[in-house]
C-alpha positions in Angstrom: -37.5 153.8 281.9 -34.4 153.9 279.6 -33.7 157.0 277.7 -32.5 156.6 274.1 -31.4 158.8 271.3 -33.6 157.4 268.5 -35.3 158.9 265.5 -37.3 157.1 262.8 -38.1 158.4 259.4 -39.9 157.2 256.2 -38.9 159.2 253.1 -37.4 159.3 249.7 -33.8 159.6 248.9 -32.9 162.9 247.3 -30.0 161.5 245.3 -28.2 158.3 244.6 -26.1 157.3 247.7 -22.4 158.3 247.0 -20.0 155.9 248.6 -16.7 157.3 249.9 -14.1 156.0 252.3 -12.3 157.6 255.2 -8.5 157.7 255.3 -8.8 154.7 257.7 -10.8 152.7 255.1 -14.3 153.0 256.7 -17.1 153.2 254.1 -19.4 156.3 254.5 -22.5 157.5 252.7 -24.1 160.9 253.3 -27.5 161.5 251.6 -30.5 163.7 252.0 -33.9 162.1 252.8 -37.1 163.9 251.9 -39.9 163.4 254.5 -43.5 164.5 254.3 -44.8 167.0 256.8 -47.7 169.4 257.4 -48.0 172.7 259.1 -51.0 175.0 259.8 -51.1 178.4 258.2 -54.2 180.3 259.3 -57.1 177.9 258.8 -55.3 175.8 256.2 -53.0 172.8 256.5 -50.0 173.0 254.1 -48.0 170.0 253.0 -44.3 170.5 252.9 -41.1 168.5 252.5 -38.4 168.5 255.2 -34.9 167.4 254.3 -33.0 165.2 256.8 -29.3 164.6 256.5 -28.5 160.9 257.0 -25.1 159.3 257.3 -24.3 155.6 257.1 -21.0 153.9 258.0 -19.4 150.5 257.2 -21.5 147.7 255.8 -24.6 149.9 256.2 -23.1 152.4 253.8 -21.9 149.8 251.3 -25.3 148.1 251.2 -27.2 151.4 250.9 -25.0 152.4 248.0 -25.5 149.0 246.3 -29.3 148.7 246.7 -30.9 152.2 247.0 -31.3 154.9 244.4 -32.6 158.5 244.1 -36.4 158.5 244.8 -36.6 155.2 246.5 -38.8 155.1 249.6 -36.8 153.9 252.7 -37.7 153.4 256.4 -34.8 154.3 258.6 -33.9 154.2 262.3 -31.3 156.7 263.3 -29.3 158.3 266.1 -29.3 162.1 266.2 -26.0 164.0 266.3 -25.1 167.7 266.0 -21.9 169.4 265.2 -20.7 173.0 264.7 -18.4 174.8 262.4 -17.4 178.3 261.5 -18.4 179.7 258.1 -16.4 182.2 255.9 -17.6 185.2 258.1 -16.6 183.3 261.3 -20.2 182.7 262.3 -20.9 179.5 264.2 -23.1 177.2 262.2 -24.7 173.9 263.3 -25.3 170.8 261.3 -27.9 168.2 262.3 -27.2 164.6 261.2 -28.9 161.3 261.7 -26.6 158.3 261.9 -28.1 155.1 260.4 -28.7 152.2 262.8 -31.0 150.2 260.5 -32.8 150.8 257.2 -35.3 149.1 255.0 -36.0 149.6 251.3 -39.8 150.0 251.2 -40.5 150.9 247.5 -38.6 151.7 244.3 -39.3 155.1 242.7 -42.1 154.9 240.2 -42.7 151.2 240.8 -44.9 149.0 242.9 -43.8 148.2 246.4 -40.4 146.5 246.4 -39.7 143.4 248.5 -38.4 144.9 251.7 -34.6 145.0 251.8 -33.2 145.1 255.3 -29.8 146.5 256.1 -27.2 143.7 256.6 -26.2 144.6 260.1 -29.6 143.8 261.6 -31.1 140.5 262.6 -33.8 140.8 260.9 -49.1 157.7 250.8 -49.1 159.8 248.6 -45.8 161.5 247.8 -46.9 163.9 244.9 -45.5 166.9 246.8 -41.9 165.6 246.8 -39.5 167.2 244.4 -38.8 164.1 242.4 
């Protein structure tokens, strides 16, 4: 059995993807993805939104910037990464990021299901509780 670092999410973009470039010229997009979750509190189940930090590079980033908008529903396959930094009080903080491997546009915000848009580097509910 092969071990892999793989995470899959379906959620809505929290903002329009902002395309930037590294000093070396690599395209990069960092955007928050709102995913639906549930937790039990006493005898009740509570719906909640979890925010996932996703990062896309290269053609993935450029295509995501061109095609997707705030509120769009996307399906995304990622690789998990963590990094640390020191805040103003010199406390060590950790950041959890999910690096895009592949993504699909599943639906436009407020509209019927969109024709699925696959990311270029590949071969191939009910969301009332979300904040947009």
